[in-house]
N, CA and C atoms as a LAMMPS dump frame, in Angstrom:
ITEM: TIMESTEP
0
ITEM: NUMBER OF ATOMS
576
ITEM: BOX BOUNDS ff ff ff
-5.0000000000000000e+02 5.0000000000000000e+02
-5.0000000000000000e+02 5.0000000000000000e+02
-5.0000000000000000e+02 5.0000000000000000e+02
ITEM: ATOMS id mol type element x y z
1 1 1 N -63.408 -185.922 355.248
2 1 2 C -61.431 -185.329 355.647
3 1 3 C -61.67 -185.61 357.708
4 2 1 N -60.416 -185.925 358.098
5 2 2 C -60.653 -185.724 359.726
6 2 3 C -59.903 -184.698 359.774
7 3 1 N -60.581 -183.783 361.069
8 3 2 C -59.293 -182.924 361.374
9 3 3 C -58.993 -183.372 363.304
10 4 1 N -57.774 -183.232 363.434
11 4 2 C -57.723 -183.509 364.633
12 4 3 C -56.991 -183.299 365.297
13 5 1 N -57.561 -182.785 366.707
14 5 2 C -56.527 -182.131 367.789
15 5 3 C -56.518 -182.8 368.614
16 6 1 N -56.826 -183.971 368.915
17 6 2 C -56.079 -184.89 369.85
18 6 3 C -55.148 -186.321 369.486
19 7 1 N -55.811 -186.925 369.39
20 7 2 C -55.098 -188.687 369.672
21 7 3 C -55.711 -189.066 368.202
22 8 1 N -54.972 -189.598 367.033
23 8 2 C -55.983 -190.519 366.411
24 8 3 C -55.125 -192.123 366.252
25 9 1 N -55.432 -192.884 366.553
26 9 2 C -54.98 -194.195 366.248
27 9 3 C -55.541 -194.953 365.616
28 10 1 N -54.758 -195.629 364.424
29 10 2 C -54.558 -196.35 363.627
30 10 3 C -54.115 -197.728 363.82
31 11 1 N -55.429 -198.464 363.804
32 11 2 C -54.439 -199.822 364.599
33 11 3 C -54.542 -200.888 363.351
34 12 1 N -54.248 -202.098 363.524
35 12 2 C -53.803 -202.906 362.72
36 12 3 C -54.889 -203.525 361.724
37 13 1 N -54.56 -203.381 360.218
38 13 2 C -56.104 -203.866 359.707
39 13 3 C -56.592 -202.925 359.19
40 14 1 N -56.636 -201.394 359.676
41 14 2 C -57.517 -200.2 359.418
42 14 3 C -56.371 -198.928 358.818
43 15 1 N -57.452 -198.031 357.928
44 15 2 C -56.481 -197.097 357.193
45 15 3 C -57.379 -195.848 357.125
46 16 1 N -56.518 -195.169 357.707
47 16 2 C -56.896 -193.647 357.898
48 16 3 C -56.559 -193.105 356.589
49 17 1 N -57.576 -191.947 355.939
50 17 2 C -57.227 -191.272 354.913
51 17 3 C -57.372 -190.045 354.835
52 18 1 N -56.155 -188.974 354.17
53 18 2 C -56.678 -187.437 354.213
54 18 3 C -56.882 -186.865 355.753
55 19 1 N -56.292 -187.432 356.921
56 19 2 C -56.307 -186.825 357.584
57 19 3 C -55.676 -185.626 357.949
58 20 1 N -55.93 -184.417 358.522
59 20 2 C -55.481 -183.218 358.931
60 20 3 C -55.174 -182.923 360.68
61 21 1 N -53.777 -182.749 360.883
62 21 2 C -53.494 -183.516 362.079
63 21 3 C -52.892 -181.962 362.598
64 22 1 N -53.78 -181.594 363.823
65 22 2 C -53.264 -180.122 364.098
66 22 3 C -52.577 -179.354 365.371
67 23 1 N -52.333 -178.301 365.729
68 23 2 C -50.99 -178.046 366.762
69 23 3 C -51.515 -178.989 367.765
70 24 1 N -50.504 -180.051 368.767
71 24 2 C -51.29 -180.887 369.715
72 24 3 C -51.667 -181.826 369.431
73 25 1 N -51.99 -182.158 368.271
74 25 2 C -52.385 -183.155 367.646
75 25 3 C -51.319 -184.602 367.28
76 26 1 N -51.948 -185.46 367.259
77 26 2 C -51.312 -186.666 366.826
78 26 3 C -51.668 -188.212 366.486
79 27 1 N -51.255 -188.017 365.144
80 27 2 C -51.906 -189.621 364.18
81 27 3 C -50.907 -190.618 364.55
82 28 1 N -51.137 -191.904 365.238
83 28 2 C -50.255 -192.856 365.43
84 28 3 C -50.645 -194.251 364.803
85 29 1 N -49.861 -194.345 363.764
86 29 2 C -49.984 -195.91 362.825
87 29 3 C -49.177 -197.265 363.734
88 30 1 N -49.97 -197.911 363.959
89 30 2 C -49.893 -199.331 364.715
90 30 3 C -49.079 -199.939 363.228
91 31 1 N -48.454 -201.266 363.846
92 31 2 C -48.086 -202.508 363.195
93 31 3 C -49.455 -202.729 362.473
94 32 1 N -49.416 -203.166 361.142
95 32 2 C -50.459 -203.338 360.286
96 32 3 C -51.419 -202.452 360.144
97 33 1 N -51.095 -200.847 360.74
98 33 2 C -52.337 -200.092 359.951
99 33 3 C -51.733 -199.212 359.093
100 34 1 N -52.651 -198.178 358.545
101 34 2 C -51.924 -197.845 357.323
102 34 3 C -52.707 -196.289 357.208
103 35 1 N -51.699 -195.262 356.679
104 35 2 C -52.36 -193.918 356.653
105 35 3 C -52.03 -193.503 355.612
106 36 1 N -52.886 -192.767 355.267
107 36 2 C -52.466 -192.369 353.68
108 36 3 C -52.622 -190.682 353.274
109 37 1 N -51.948 -189.873 352.511
110 37 2 C -52.41 -188.497 352.313
111 37 3 C -52.66 -187.42 353.876
112 38 1 N -52.231 -187.961 354.723
113 38 2 C -52.198 -186.921 355.895
114 38 3 C -51.427 -185.903 355.832
115 39 1 N -52.228 -184.541 356.443
116 39 2 C -51.439 -183.395 356.37
117 39 3 C -51.087 -182.799 358.137
118 40 1 N -49.439 -183.024 358.301
119 40 2 C -48.869 -182.508 359.715
120 40 3 C -48.976 -181.083 359.597
121 41 1 N -49.93 -180.433 360.256
122 41 2 C -49.399 -178.842 360.193
123 41 3 C -48.408 -178.719 362.133
124 42 1 N -48.138 -177.447 361.545
125 42 2 C -47.436 -176.863 362.543
126 42 3 C -47.946 -177.198 364.083
127 43 1 N -46.813 -177.757 364.922
128 43 2 C -47.288 -178.608 366.075
129 43 3 C -47.903 -180.199 366.203
130 44 1 N -48.117 -180.242 365.253
131 44 2 C -48.862 -181.91 364.618
132 44 3 C -47.656 -182.636 365.119
133 45 1 N -48.142 -184.113 364.762
134 45 2 C -47.082 -184.934 364.634
135 45 3 C -47.84 -186.525 364.809
136 46 1 N -46.925 -186.763 363.241
137 46 2 C -47.464 -188.315 363.222
138 46 3 C -46.101 -189.274 363.451
139 47 1 N -47.048 -190.522 363.825
140 47 2 C -45.827 -191.556 364.281
141 47 3 C -46.12 -192.811 363.574
142 48 1 N -45.501 -193.223 363.182
143 48 2 C -46.046 -194.761 362.533
144 48 3 C -45.022 -195.811 362.483
145 49 1 N -45.433 -197.17 363.044
146 49 2 C -44.738 -198.132 362.912
147 49 3 C -45.47 -198.946 361.987
148 50 1 N -46.789 -198.602 361.523
149 50 2 C -47.163 -199.262 360.014
150 50 3 C -46.874 -198.497 359.023
151 51 1 N -47.384 -198.795 357.73
152 51 2 C -47.361 -198.027 356.375
153 51 3 C -47.574 -196.5 356.476
154 52 1 N -47.151 -195.631 355.926
155 52 2 C -47.414 -194.115 355.882
156 52 3 C -47.119 -193.925 354.751
157 53 1 N -47.818 -192.993 353.358
158 53 2 C -47.93 -192.741 352.316
159 53 3 C -48.769 -191.414 352.206
160 54 1 N -47.378 -190.075 351.306
161 54 2 C -48.046 -189.086 350.971
162 54 3 C -48.419 -188.533 351.876
163 55 1 N -47.523 -188.556 353.646
164 55 2 C -47.498 -187.401 354.315
165 55 3 C -47.343 -185.988 353.658
166 56 1 N -48.094 -185.23 354.322
167 56 2 C -47.148 -183.64 353.816
168 56 3 C -47.128 -183.246 355.489
169 57 1 N -46.024 -182.556 355.586
170 57 2 C -45.625 -182.005 356.817
171 57 3 C -45.39 -180.448 356.588
172 58 1 N -45.82 -179.537 357.24
173 58 2 C -45.515 -178.1 357.511
174 58 3 C -44.567 -177.664 358.275
175 59 1 N -43.932 -176.608 358.095
176 59 2 C -43.056 -176.036 359.142
177 59 3 C -43.68 -176.308 360.21
178 60 1 N -42.856 -177.063 361.302
179 60 2 C -43.347 -176.76 362.701
180 60 3 C -43.864 -178.1 363.411
181 61 1 N -44.114 -178.912 362.455
182 61 2 C -44.804 -180.264 362.074
183 61 3 C -43.569 -181.534 362.126
184 62 1 N -44.013 -182.618 362.806
185 62 2 C -43.242 -183.689 362.518
186 62 3 C -43.469 -185.082 362.002
187 63 1 N -42.818 -185.729 361.572
188 63 2 C -42.859 -187.243 361.014
189 63 3 C -42.347 -187.929 361.481
190 64 1 N -42.442 -189.086 362.709
191 64 2 C -41.276 -190.182 363.292
192 64 3 C -41.852 -191.085 362.518
193 65 1 N -40.827 -191.992 362.038
194 65 2 C -41.113 -193.254 361.571
195 65 3 C -40.257 -194.661 362.762
196 66 1 N -41.066 -194.796 363.542
197 66 2 C -40.625 -195.838 364.538
198 66 3 C -40.285 -197.36 363.885
199 67 1 N -39.909 -198.086 365.031
200 67 2 C -39.025 -199.413 364.338
201 67 3 C -40.344 -200.567 363.712
202 68 1 N -39.725 -200.676 362.447
203 68 2 C -40.023 -201.511 361.922
204 68 3 C -41.655 -200.849 360.87
205 69 1 N -41.556 -199.087 360.973
206 69 2 C -42.634 -198.582 360.173
207 69 3 C -41.688 -198.434 358.609
208 70 1 N -42.73 -197.979 357.686
209 70 2 C -41.952 -197.413 357.022
210 70 3 C -43.42 -196.087 356.107
211 71 1 N -42.237 -195.403 355.536
212 71 2 C -43.258 -193.855 354.856
213 71 3 C -42.569 -193.818 353.398
214 72 1 N -43.535 -193.479 352.788
215 72 2 C -43.383 -193.366 351.132
216 72 3 C -43.932 -192.048 350.99
217 73 1 N -43.344 -191.934 349.528
218 73 2 C -43.846 -190.275 349.375
219 73 3 C -44.676 -189.598 350.164
220 74 1 N -43.851 -189.269 351.156
221 74 2 C -43.528 -187.632 351.641
222 74 3 C -42.592 -186.699 351.56
223 75 1 N -43.675 -185.582 352.229
224 75 2 C -42.795 -183.948 351.911
225 75 3 C -42.733 -183.32 353.025
226 76 1 N -41.645 -183.319 353.583
227 76 2 C -41.256 -182.608 354.987
228 76 3 C -40.986 -181.263 354.54
229 77 1 N -42.001 -180.217 354.579
230 77 2 C -41.341 -178.544 354.526
231 77 3 C -40.057 -178.534 355.052
232 78 1 N -39.544 -176.996 354.555
233 78 2 C -37.752 -176.622 355.246
234 78 3 C -39.102 -176.163 357.058
235 79 1 N -38.195 -176.579 357.84
236 79 2 C -38.794 -176.544 359.362
237 79 3 C -39.354 -177.096 359.968
238 80 1 N -39.947 -178.428 359.43
239 80 2 C -40.427 -179.808 359.313
240 80 3 C -39.394 -180.41 360.299
241 81 1 N -39.163 -181.8 361.096
242 81 2 C -38.879 -182.382 361.409
243 81 3 C -39.069 -183.793 361.284
244 82 1 N -38.021 -184.684 360.89
245 82 2 C -38.276 -185.872 360.184
246 82 3 C -37.117 -186.491 361.095
247 83 1 N -37.751 -187.764 361.19
248 83 2 C -37.019 -188.702 362.007
249 83 3 C -37.086 -189.951 362.1
250 84 1 N -36.206 -191.291 362.378
251 84 2 C -36.461 -192.586 361.868
252 84 3 C -35.448 -193.422 362.977
253 85 1 N -36.3 -194.33 363.286
254 85 2 C -35.772 -195.169 364.077
255 85 3 C -35.114 -196.684 363.732
256 86 1 N -34.777 -197.301 364.205
257 86 2 C -34.15 -198.71 363.734
258 86 3 C -34.921 -199.499 362.711
259 87 1 N -34.575 -200.342 361.553
260 87 2 C -35.253 -201.077 361.236
261 87 3 C -36.355 -200.761 359.992
262 88 1 N -36.196 -199.19 359.763
263 88 2 C -37.309 -198.912 359.008
264 88 3 C -37.216 -198.503 357.57
265 89 1 N -37.917 -198.335 356.93
266 89 2 C -38.488 -197.834 355.276
267 89 3 C -38.581 -196.789 354.866
268 90 1 N -37.899 -195.836 354.25
269 90 2 C -38.619 -194.379 354.027
270 90 3 C -37.879 -193.842 352.739
271 91 1 N -38.623 -193.171 351.859
272 91 2 C -38.406 -192.58 350.522
273 91 3 C -39.637 -191.487 350.236
274 92 1 N -39.07 -190.47 350.433
275 92 2 C -39.718 -188.847 350.067
276 92 3 C -38.376 -187.332 349.958
277 93 1 N -39.394 -186.548 350.544
278 93 2 C -38.303 -185.421 350.69
279 93 3 C -38.626 -184.516 351.88
280 94 1 N -37.211 -184.166 352.324
281 94 2 C -37.321 -183.619 353.55
282 94 3 C -36.664 -181.543 352.772
283 95 1 N -37.194 -180.582 352.795
284 95 2 C -36.493 -179.586 352.29
285 95 3 C -36.396 -178.93 351.276
286 96 1 N -37.049 -180.024 350.506
287 96 2 C -36.92 -180.012 348.949
288 96 3 C -35.457 -181.206 348.525
289 97 1 N -35.181 -181.682 349.562
290 97 2 C -34.218 -183.133 348.884
291 97 3 C -34.741 -184.029 349.066
292 98 1 N -34.274 -185.4 348.271
293 98 2 C -34.927 -186.403 348.698
294 98 3 C -34.261 -187.264 349.431
295 99 1 N -34.839 -188.011 349.842
296 99 2 C -34.212 -188.649 351.255
297 99 3 C -34.892 -190.37 351.599
298 100 1 N -34.265 -191.388 351.432
299 100 2 C -34.231 -192.467 351.106
300 100 3 C -33.139 -193.518 351.798
301 101 1 N -33.844 -194.329 352.835
302 101 2 C -33.077 -194.908 353.821
303 101 3 C -33.413 -196.32 353.884
304 102 1 N -32.868 -197.473 354.365
305 102 2 C -33.584 -198.603 354.958
306 102 3 C -32.791 -198.313 355.86
307 103 1 N -33.092 -198.431 357.347
308 103 2 C -32.051 -197.872 358.399
309 103 3 C -31.508 -199.172 359.154
310 104 1 N -31.765 -199.852 358.817
311 104 2 C -31.05 -201.141 359.765
312 104 3 C -30.75 -201.028 361.072
313 105 1 N -29.464 -201.058 361.49
314 105 2 C -29.231 -200.246 362.943
315 105 3 C -28.826 -199.344 363.228
316 106 1 N -29.899 -198.334 362.653
317 106 2 C -28.781 -197.091 362.671
318 106 3 C -30.436 -196.051 362.399
319 107 1 N -30.521 -195.154 364.035
320 107 2 C -31.772 -194.394 363.738
321 107 3 C -30.951 -192.868 363.907
322 108 1 N -31.95 -191.69 363.648
323 108 2 C -31.432 -190.915 362.882
324 108 3 C -32.562 -189.405 363.681
325 109 1 N -32.376 -188.609 364.581
326 109 2 C -33.376 -187.858 364.467
327 109 3 C -34.418 -188.003 365.456
328 110 1 N -34.456 -189.196 366.212
329 110 2 C -35.791 -189.758 366.534
330 110 3 C -36.158 -189.063 367.875
331 111 1 N -37.53 -188.552 367.844
332 111 2 C -38.372 -187.664 368.845
333 111 3 C -39.159 -189.022 369.683
334 112 1 N -38.688 -189.014 370.843
335 112 2 C -39.498 -189.517 372.291
336 112 3 C -40.207 -188.901 372.758
337 113 1 N -41.964 -189.278 372.883
338 113 2 C -42.843 -188.482 373.76
339 113 3 C -43.074 -189.593 374.803
340 114 1 N -44.047 -189.187 375.629
341 114 2 C -44.767 -189.606 376.724
342 114 3 C -44.706 -190.942 376.055
343 115 1 N -44.416 -192.166 377.083
344 115 2 C -44.206 -193.734 377.326
345 115 3 C -43.941 -194.614 375.963
346 116 1 N -43.058 -193.48 375.108
347 116 2 C -41.876 -193.841 374.428
348 116 3 C -40.728 -194.224 375.06
349 117 1 N -40.251 -195.638 374.082
350 117 2 C -38.741 -195.553 374.364
351 117 3 C -38.173 -196.285 373.336
352 118 1 N -37.09 -196.243 373.23
353 118 2 C -35.858 -196.727 372.168
354 118 3 C -35.02 -197.593 373.311
355 119 1 N -34.97 -199 372.528
356 119 2 C -33.542 -199.288 372.993
357 119 3 C -32.509 -199.422 371.739
358 120 1 N -31.493 -199.163 372.179
359 120 2 C -30.133 -198.89 371.117
360 120 3 C -29.426 -200.541 371.883
361 121 1 N -29.674 -201.459 371.36
362 121 2 C -28.713 -202.956 371.803
363 121 3 C -27.602 -203.027 370.857
364 122 1 N -26.973 -204.384 370.784
365 122 2 C -25.393 -204.471 370.543
366 122 3 C -25.536 -204.432 368.828
367 123 1 N -24.481 -203.517 368.635
368 123 2 C -24.487 -203.592 367.078
369 123 3 C -25.015 -202.121 366.415
370 124 1 N -26.11 -201.374 367.408
371 124 2 C -26.411 -200.075 366.948
372 124 3 C -26.539 -199.084 367.04
373 125 1 N -26.201 -198.169 366.519
374 125 2 C -26.056 -196.632 366.901
375 125 3 C -27.042 -195.712 366.698
376 126 1 N -27.542 -194.815 367.759
377 126 2 C -28.893 -193.81 367.824
378 126 3 C -27.992 -192.757 367.336
379 127 1 N -28.101 -191.599 366.718
380 127 2 C -27.93 -190.435 366.373
381 127 3 C -29.332 -189.316 366.618
382 128 1 N -28.573 -188.57 367.805
383 128 2 C -29.486 -187.239 367.749
384 128 3 C -30.665 -187.201 368.042
385 129 1 N -30.906 -188.681 369.451
386 129 2 C -32.684 -189.141 369.807
387 129 3 C -32.702 -187.707 370.813
388 130 1 N -34.072 -187.026 370.742
389 130 2 C -34.61 -186.125 371.411
390 130 3 C -35.371 -186.857 372.451
391 131 1 N -35.075 -187.291 373.479
392 131 2 C -35.589 -187.509 374.846
393 131 3 C -36.818 -187.03 375.574
394 132 1 N -38.137 -187.143 375.411
395 132 2 C -39.075 -185.906 375.7
396 132 3 C -39.749 -186.531 377.043
397 133 1 N -40.414 -185.29 377.851
398 133 2 C -41.561 -186.008 379.232
399 133 3 C -41.865 -187.763 379.164
400 134 1 N -41.505 -188.175 380.337
401 134 2 C -41.984 -189.285 380.756
402 134 3 C -41.729 -190.764 379.236
403 135 1 N -40.382 -190.177 378.328
404 135 2 C -39.776 -191.118 377.676
405 135 3 C -38.402 -191.589 378.342
406 136 1 N -37.982 -192.687 377.433
407 136 2 C -36.744 -192.985 378.038
408 136 3 C -35.532 -193.427 376.746
409 137 1 N -34.387 -193.675 376.987
410 137 2 C -33.698 -194.388 376.066
411 137 3 C -32.652 -194.999 376.447
412 138 1 N -32.595 -196.166 376.284
413 138 2 C -32.196 -197.317 376.565
414 138 3 C -31.072 -197.939 376.183
415 139 1 N -29.681 -197.873 376.52
416 139 2 C -28.436 -198.209 375.901
417 139 3 C -27.882 -199.478 376.305
418 140 1 N -28.275 -200.6 376.044
419 140 2 C -27.615 -202.165 376.186
420 140 3 C -25.962 -202.143 375.846
421 141 1 N -25.526 -203.239 376.348
422 141 2 C -24.199 -203.679 375.961
423 141 3 C -24.093 -203.663 374.704
424 142 1 N -22.884 -203.1 374.023
425 142 2 C -22.437 -203.016 372.548
426 142 3 C -23.579 -201.83 371.408
427 143 1 N -24.289 -201.001 372.201
428 143 2 C -25.456 -200.29 371.327
429 143 3 C -24.551 -198.788 372.454
430 144 1 N -24.783 -197.909 371.265
431 144 2 C -23.929 -196.642 371.163
432 144 3 C -24.858 -195.731 370.951
433 145 1 N -25.413 -194.412 371.847
434 145 2 C -26.067 -193.343 371.636
435 145 3 C -24.768 -192.244 371.385
436 146 1 N -25.409 -191.763 370.376
437 146 2 C -24.594 -189.821 370.335
438 146 3 C -25.197 -188.846 369.839
439 147 1 N -25.189 -188.027 370.77
440 147 2 C -25.86 -186.506 371.008
441 147 3 C -26.894 -186.46 371.119
442 148 1 N -27.494 -187.262 371.795
443 148 2 C -28.726 -187.641 372.629
444 148 3 C -29.131 -185.869 373.39
445 149 1 N -30.163 -185.589 373.675
446 149 2 C -31.136 -185.134 373.926
447 149 3 C -31.685 -185.38 375.049
448 150 1 N -31.503 -184.96 376.454
449 150 2 C -32.661 -185.427 377.683
450 150 3 C -33.426 -184.118 378.083
451 151 1 N -34.575 -184.163 377.459
452 151 2 C -35.381 -182.938 378.43
453 151 3 C -36.026 -183.19 379.459
454 152 1 N -36.885 -182.319 379.963
455 152 2 C -37.245 -182.534 381.385
456 152 3 C -38.424 -184.017 381.409
457 153 1 N -37.886 -184.303 382.792
458 153 2 C -38.54 -185.975 383.166
459 153 3 C -38.321 -186.941 381.835
460 154 1 N -37.629 -186.838 381.172
461 154 2 C -37.094 -187.951 380.067
462 154 3 C -35.776 -188.267 380.527
463 155 1 N -35.658 -189.488 380.263
464 155 2 C -34.335 -190.642 380.961
465 155 3 C -33.701 -191.247 379.825
466 156 1 N -32.088 -191.086 380.402
467 156 2 C -31.325 -191.852 379.603
468 156 3 C -30.772 -193.186 380.178
469 157 1 N -30.734 -194.089 379.769
470 157 2 C -30.091 -195.57 380.896
471 157 3 C -29.254 -196.162 380.087
472 158 1 N -27.629 -195.814 380.719
473 158 2 C -26.525 -196.835 379.935
474 158 3 C -26.392 -197.787 380.657
475 159 1 N -26.298 -199.198 380.361
476 159 2 C -26.501 -200.301 381.171
477 159 3 C -24.811 -200.91 380.777
478 160 1 N -24.18 -201.694 381.499
479 160 2 C -23.307 -202.181 381.103
480 160 3 C -22.876 -202.453 379.549
481 161 1 N -21.49 -202.195 379.554
482 161 2 C -21.199 -202.175 378.167
483 161 3 C -21.962 -201.353 376.944
484 162 1 N -22.618 -200.507 377.615
485 162 2 C -23.339 -199.665 376.934
486 162 3 C -22.252 -198.497 376.487
487 163 1 N -22.367 -197.255 375.858
488 163 2 C -22.101 -196.161 375.563
489 163 3 C -22.831 -195.058 375.051
490 164 1 N -22.816 -194.1 375.9
491 164 2 C -23.52 -192.993 375.548
492 164 3 C -21.969 -191.587 375.322
493 165 1 N -22.433 -190.794 373.981
494 165 2 C -21.551 -189.855 373.767
495 165 3 C -22.306 -188.26 373.439
496 166 1 N -21.706 -187.478 374.461
497 166 2 C -22.32 -186.238 373.952
498 166 3 C -23.298 -185.964 374.321
499 167 1 N -24.108 -186.528 375.301
500 167 2 C -25.587 -186.104 375.601
501 167 3 C -25.477 -184.697 375.971
502 168 1 N -26.576 -184.056 375.898
503 168 2 C -27.047 -182.874 376.57
504 168 3 C -28.448 -183.3 377.445
505 169 1 N -28.141 -182.765 379.027
506 169 2 C -29.121 -183.253 379.884
507 169 3 C -29.9 -181.918 380.579
508 170 1 N -30.812 -181.219 379.59
509 170 2 C -31.585 -180.373 379.868
510 170 3 C -32.09 -180.487 381.318
511 171 1 N -32.299 -178.757 381.921
512 171 2 C -33.098 -178.906 383.264
513 171 3 C -34.319 -179.882 383.72
514 172 1 N -34.32 -180.964 384.73
515 172 2 C -35.33 -182.03 384.876
516 172 3 C -35.104 -183.472 383.816
517 173 1 N -33.902 -183.452 383.261
518 173 2 C -33.84 -184.732 382.884
519 173 3 C -32.714 -185.779 383.598
520 174 1 N -32.405 -186.888 383.242
521 174 2 C -31.774 -187.183 383.784
522 174 3 C -31.22 -188.528 383.259
523 175 1 N -29.498 -188.665 383.465
524 175 2 C -28.765 -189.513 382.863
525 175 3 C -28.703 -190.641 383.731
526 176 1 N -28.388 -192.203 383.63
527 176 2 C -28.039 -192.803 384.844
528 176 3 C -27.219 -194.062 383.92
529 177 1 N -26.126 -194.341 384.508
530 177 2 C -25.071 -194.581 384.322
531 177 3 C -24.932 -195.874 385.053
532 178 1 N -25.009 -197.652 384.542
533 178 2 C -25.166 -198.557 385.649
534 178 3 C -23.681 -199.278 385.636
535 179 1 N -23.176 -200.187 386.333
536 179 2 C -21.663 -200.771 386.196
537 179 3 C -21.09 -200.703 385.703
538 180 1 N -20.902 -200.983 384.648
539 180 2 C -19.761 -200.474 383.674
540 180 3 C -19.88 -200.116 382.28
541 181 1 N -21.192 -199.229 382.337
542 181 2 C -21.505 -198.541 381.379
543 181 3 C -20.877 -197.283 381.059
544 182 1 N -20.601 -196.367 380.037
545 182 2 C -19.877 -195.701 379.738
546 182 3 C -20.3 -194.062 379.244
547 183 1 N -20.539 -192.737 379.856
548 183 2 C -20.809 -192.207 379.428
549 183 3 C -19.797 -190.883 379.309
550 184 1 N -19.457 -190.511 378.118
551 184 2 C -18.449 -189.167 377.741
552 184 3 C -19.082 -187.695 377.152
553 185 1 N -18.271 -187.012 377.468
554 185 2 C -18.958 -185.54 377.079
555 185 3 C -20.303 -185.129 377.532
556 186 1 N -20.807 -185.794 378.392
557 186 2 C -22.085 -185.096 378.654
558 186 3 C -22.021 -183.679 378.97
559 187 1 N -23.419 -182.89 378.881
560 187 2 C -23.661 -181.96 379.184
561 187 3 C -24.66 -181.822 379.753
562 188 1 N -24.241 -181.15 381.201
563 188 2 C -25.45 -180.976 382.412
564 188 3 C -25.94 -179.771 382.381
565 189 1 N -27.069 -179.209 382.278
566 189 2 C -27.79 -177.706 382.34
567 189 3 C -27.697 -177.906 383.939
568 190 1 N -28.239 -176.626 384.527
569 190 2 C -28.596 -176.746 385.433
570 190 3 C -29.588 -177.133 386.388
571 191 1 N -29.926 -178.05 386.899
572 191 2 C -31.1 -178.837 387.606
573 191 3 C -31.196 -179.901 386.683
574 192 1 N -30.045 -180.394 385.694
575 192 2 C -30.146 -181.554 384.986
576 192 3 C -29.888 -182.77 385.901
């Protein structure tokens, strides 16, 4: 068993087994990589664009399935956070309820961190994306983002023909609207 307080990167062709991710740690599984039976504790984070199976997420932990990734047989406890990007496959439980999805053109509850980004292209819809420090959400012509949360040093950029609805911009976050981009019902906190 490996215990991670920093970052563990699992690259194409490699498999990580029974990793425990502690508070402040992250396991990132890239396309072609695989992780099995990981345990994500409170404050820990698993992100996959590859394949993960059997992940256990404790209250306060986080499982994010990035574009092209899959997660099978996961169990997210009450108080844990589950989110997925576009074109993902997932099957597991969250707070005891079954969750099965082939996300296609819809993302849900995706959390973006340093150097992460989400591109919402034409015909795609993003719901409840949280954009954290040094991350960004790009909304392109024909894309729609609803109820995004932009935290300090995060950015949301709405291009011509893109639509942002009900965005919350917290202190230190930023929303940029270009040309004929549209933003409606945005809520801006002091300093946002």
